[in-house]
C-alpha positions in Angstrom: 31.9 71.0 64.6 34.5 69.1 62.6 36.3 72.3 61.5 37.3 73.0 65.2 39.3 69.8 65.5 41.4 69.7 62.4 45.0 68.6 62.3 47.4 70.6 60.1 47.1 68.3 57.1 43.3 68.3 57.5 43.2 72.1 57.7 45.2 72.3 54.5 42.7 70.0 52.8 39.8 72.0 54.3 41.2 75.3 52.9 42.0 73.7 49.5 38.6 72.2 48.9 36.6 75.4 47.9 39.1 76.1 45.1 39.7 72.5 44.0 43.4 72.7 44.9 45.6 69.7 45.2 47.1 68.8 48.6 50.3 66.7 48.5 51.4 65.5 51.9 54.7 63.9 50.6 57.4 64.6 53.2 55.0 66.0 55.7 55.8 65.1 59.3 52.1 64.2 59.7 50.3 62.9 56.6 47.2 61.5 58.4 43.8 62.7 57.4 40.6 61.4 59.0 38.1 59.9 56.6 35.4 61.9 58.4 37.0 65.1 57.2 37.0 64.0 53.6 33.5 62.8 54.0 32.3 66.1 55.4 33.8 68.0 52.6 32.3 65.7 49.9 28.9 66.0 51.5 28.9 69.8 51.6 30.5 71.0 54.8 32.3 73.7 52.7 31.0 75.5 49.7 32.8 76.6 46.6 34.2 80.1 46.2 32.1 82.1 43.8 32.7 81.0 40.3 34.6 77.8 41.4 33.8 74.1 41.4 34.8 72.6 44.8 36.7 69.3 44.9 39.9 67.8 46.1 42.9 65.8 45.1 44.8 64.4 48.0 48.1 62.8 47.4 50.5 60.8 49.6 48.1 60.9 52.6 47.4 58.3 55.2 43.6 58.1 55.5 42.7 57.0 59.0 39.4 55.6 60.3 38.4 54.8 56.8 36.2 51.8 57.7 34.4 53.6 60.6 33.6 56.7 58.5 33.1 55.4 54.9 33.3 57.8 52.1 30.3 58.4 49.8 31.4 56.2 46.9 29.4 58.0 44.3 31.6 61.1 44.9 35.0 59.4 45.1 37.5 58.1 42.7 40.2 56.1 44.5 43.8 55.8 43.3 45.6 53.7 45.9 49.0 53.9 44.2 50.4 56.4 46.7 47.9 56.1 49.5 47.4 53.9 52.5 44.4 53.6 54.8 44.1 52.6 58.4 41.3 52.1 60.9 43.3 53.3 63.9 
């Protein structure tokens, strides 16, 4: 299960998703987030808290493995101003 292998930034994102909280990784020692984690969230791996609309805003993150785990485009709005991606 993906939730068992999360890095610290990924865990922060995982926890923020049900409440639609923003995650800003500016200055974090590790700002890498695997695309598969974002993909899992957007495709329903976590549900919203009662009365909340789930979602995420991820800032200043380095999204890795983007090309091997593409995000569902219909669910995503990209703003590449402060982001980088890598297929490491």
